[in-house]
C-alpha positions as CSV (number, residue, x, y, z in Angstrom):
1,M,1.7,-68.3,48.3
2,G,2.5,-69.3,44.7
3,S,4.7,-72.2,43.9
4,L,8.2,-71.6,42.8
5,N,9.2,-72.6,39.3
6,R,11.8,-75.4,39.5
7,K,13.8,-73.8,36.6
8,H,14.2,-70.5,38.5
9,D,14.8,-71.8,42.0
10,P,18.4,-70.7,42.8
11,Q,18.9,-73.6,45.2
12,I,17.9,-76.2,42.7
13,M,19.9,-74.6,39.9
14,C,23.0,-74.6,42.2
15,M,22.5,-78.2,43.1
16,E,22.1,-79.2,39.5
17,W,25.2,-77.3,38.6
18,F,27.3,-79.1,41.3
19,Y,25.8,-82.4,40.1
20,M,26.8,-81.7,36.5
21,C,30.3,-80.6,37.5
22,G,30.9,-83.8,39.5
23,K,29.6,-85.8,36.6
24,E,31.6,-84.1,33.9
25,K,34.7,-83.0,35.8
26,H,37.1,-82.8,33.0
27,S,34.8,-81.3,30.4
28,L,34.6,-77.8,31.9
29,T,36.7,-75.4,29.7
30,L,37.4,-71.9,30.9
31,V,38.6,-69.1,28.6
32,P,40.5,-66.2,30.3
33,D,39.6,-62.7,29.3
34,Y,40.3,-59.2,30.6
35,K,39.6,-55.5,30.0
36,L,42.5,-53.2,30.4
37,W,42.3,-49.6,31.7
38,F,44.5,-47.1,33.4
39,E,43.6,-45.6,36.8
40,R,45.0,-42.8,38.8
41,D,44.3,-42.7,42.6
42,G,41.6,-45.3,42.0
43,E,39.8,-43.3,39.4
44,Y,39.3,-44.5,35.8
45,I,41.5,-42.5,33.3
46,F,41.9,-44.3,30.1
47,G,40.7,-47.5,28.5
48,P,39.8,-49.2,25.2
49,G,37.2,-46.6,24.2
50,A,39.5,-43.7,24.8
51,Y,42.3,-45.5,23.0
52,A,40.0,-46.0,20.0
53,I,39.1,-42.3,20.0
54,L,42.7,-41.1,20.0
55,K,43.7,-43.7,17.4
56,S,40.8,-42.6,15.1
57,V,41.7,-38.9,15.5
58,Y,45.3,-39.7,14.7
59,E,44.4,-41.7,11.6
60,E,41.7,-39.3,10.3
61,G,43.3,-36.0,11.2
62,T,40.1,-34.5,12.7
63,I,37.9,-35.2,15.7
64,T,34.8,-35.0,13.5
65,K,36.0,-37.7,11.1
66,G,37.5,-39.8,13.9
67,A,34.2,-39.8,15.9
68,K,32.2,-40.5,12.7
69,K,34.5,-43.5,12.0
70,L,33.6,-44.9,15.4
71,S,29.9,-44.1,15.0
72,M,29.9,-41.5,17.8
73,S,29.2,-37.8,18.0
74,Y,31.9,-35.2,17.8
75,R,30.7,-33.8,21.2
76,Y,31.0,-37.2,22.9
77,A,34.5,-37.9,21.5
78,W,35.7,-34.4,22.4
79,G,34.2,-34.8,25.8
80,V,36.1,-38.0,26.5
81,I,39.4,-36.4,25.4
82,K,38.8,-33.3,27.5
83,K,37.9,-35.3,30.6
84,I,41.2,-37.3,30.3
85,E,43.2,-34.1,29.7
86,K,41.7,-32.5,32.8
87,K,42.3,-35.6,35.0
88,L,46.0,-35.9,33.8
89,G,46.7,-32.2,33.4
90,I,48.2,-32.7,30.0
91,T,47.0,-32.0,26.4
92,L,46.3,-35.1,24.3
93,V,44.9,-33.5,21.2
94,E,45.5,-30.1,19.7
95,T,43.0,-28.6,17.2
96,F,43.7,-26.0,14.6
97,K,41.5,-23.9,12.3
98,G,41.7,-24.0,8.6
99,G,42.1,-21.1,6.2
100,T,39.4,-19.3,4.4
101,E,38.4,-22.5,2.7
102,G,38.0,-24.4,6.0
103,G,40.0,-27.5,6.5
104,G,40.7,-27.4,10.2
105,G,41.9,-30.5,12.0
106,A,43.3,-32.1,15.0
107,R,46.7,-33.6,15.9
108,V,47.4,-36.1,18.7
109,T,50.2,-34.6,20.8
110,E,53.4,-36.4,21.9
111,N,51.7,-37.0,25.3
112,G,48.7,-38.5,23.5
113,L,50.9,-40.7,21.3
114,K,52.9,-41.9,24.4
115,L,49.7,-42.7,26.3
116,M,48.5,-44.7,23.2
117,E,51.8,-46.5,23.0
118,L,51.8,-47.5,26.7
119,Y,48.2,-48.8,26.4
120,S,49.0,-50.6,23.2
121,N,52.1,-52.3,24.5
122,I,50.5,-53.5,27.8
123,N,47.4,-54.7,25.9
124,K,49.6,-56.6,23.5
125,A,51.5,-58.2,26.4
126,F,48.2,-59.3,28.0
127,N,47.0,-60.7,24.6
128,D,50.2,-62.6,24.2
129,I,49.8,-64.2,27.6
130,L,46.1,-65.1,26.9
131,E,47.0,-66.6,23.5
132,S,49.4,-69.0,25.2
133,S,46.7,-70.1,27.7
134,S,43.6,-69.7,25.6
135,H,41.7,-72.7,27.1
136,L,41.9,-73.9,30.7
137,N,40.2,-77.1,31.9
138,L,38.7,-77.3,35.3
């Protein structure tokens, strides 16, 4: 049986950590963080990635340009949007074709804008709370 490396022995690492904590009790600083997403019936619906896609489509006026701005494929961005629409039973983005010269585009619907606003407002509230308690000492 090979010998266990002291640096990788979980028991020794844990004992050393407790020793360090006891020795430096007041020097442990914790920083709170979070990731916000919406669920429905315990299933993921909408989070920071989906918010970024809708925001980018809103700003750019097309799914292609919005996806490109986020360094993702059109197919991926459109798939994310369609998956959320299917789960919620609402339309978030409407697409339209251009004339003979091309120039089609996409428009974020009122439901899409409302979902973005809800997410943004809750995210801002969390950020405000975190800002007021940015460093916690153990």
